[in-house]
N, C-alpha and C positions, 0 to 999 in steps of 0.2 A: 693121073689118076691116083691119089690119096686111100691107101686101103690100110686094114687093119692087120698086123701079119702076126700078132702074138695078144693074148690074154691072159690075165692071172687075176683071181679074184683074191681081194684084200680083204674086206671087213663089211656086215652089213651092206650098201647098197654101190660099196666103192670097188672099181676096177683097174686093174693097173695093165694100160694097154700101149702096147706097141703099136707104131706105125711106120709105114712104106719108107718115110724119108729117115727113118732113123730115130726119131722123136719119143719119147715116153713119158706118156701123162696119165694123170691118177683121174677119173670120171667118177664125179659121186652123184650118180643117178637118181635118187631119193626123189629130187623136186620133180624130177620129169614122168616119174611112175603114176600119171595121171588119167585119167578118161577111160572110158569102156575096154581099150585093148590093151595097155598098157599099166594098168593098175592091177591087173593081173600077176604083174611081176613081182608085187610086193609080198606074196608068199616068198619067204627067204628059200625054201623046198624048189620051188621053181625057178625062181631068180638064179640060182647057180646051176641050174642044167643049161649051159649056155655051149655053143658050139662056133667055131670058128668058119666061115665062108670062105669062098676067094676074095669078097671083099671087106665085109665087116662080122662081127656078132650076132648069132641070131638063137632065138628061144625057141620054144616048143610052139606051135602053130603058126612060123613064119615070121613071130615079130622079130624085128630088128631095128636099129638105128643106124644112119648114114653116118660113113666113116668121119663126113666131114665137121657133123656136127656133133659127134663124140669129141673129136680134137679141138673143135671150139670151148666146150663146155669143159675139157679137160686141162689140168693144171699141171707144169711140167713135173716129173719127177725130181724130187728135193734129194 
């Protein structure tokens, strides 16, 4: 099972994610912050308040994204 094991804020809505397979990917979440739930994260003060769970990252209110989705949208770290 793929998991996010580390996360670092880069800038704006970009995160550097390390996955359980050792891969590091940069995910720009801006295009995905839409709809009633995810649009709350457009507030950068809220966006940077994430935490690491045993499986993925999570924001206040239980907002999270599947690690497989984050892997798919991420680009390998340069």
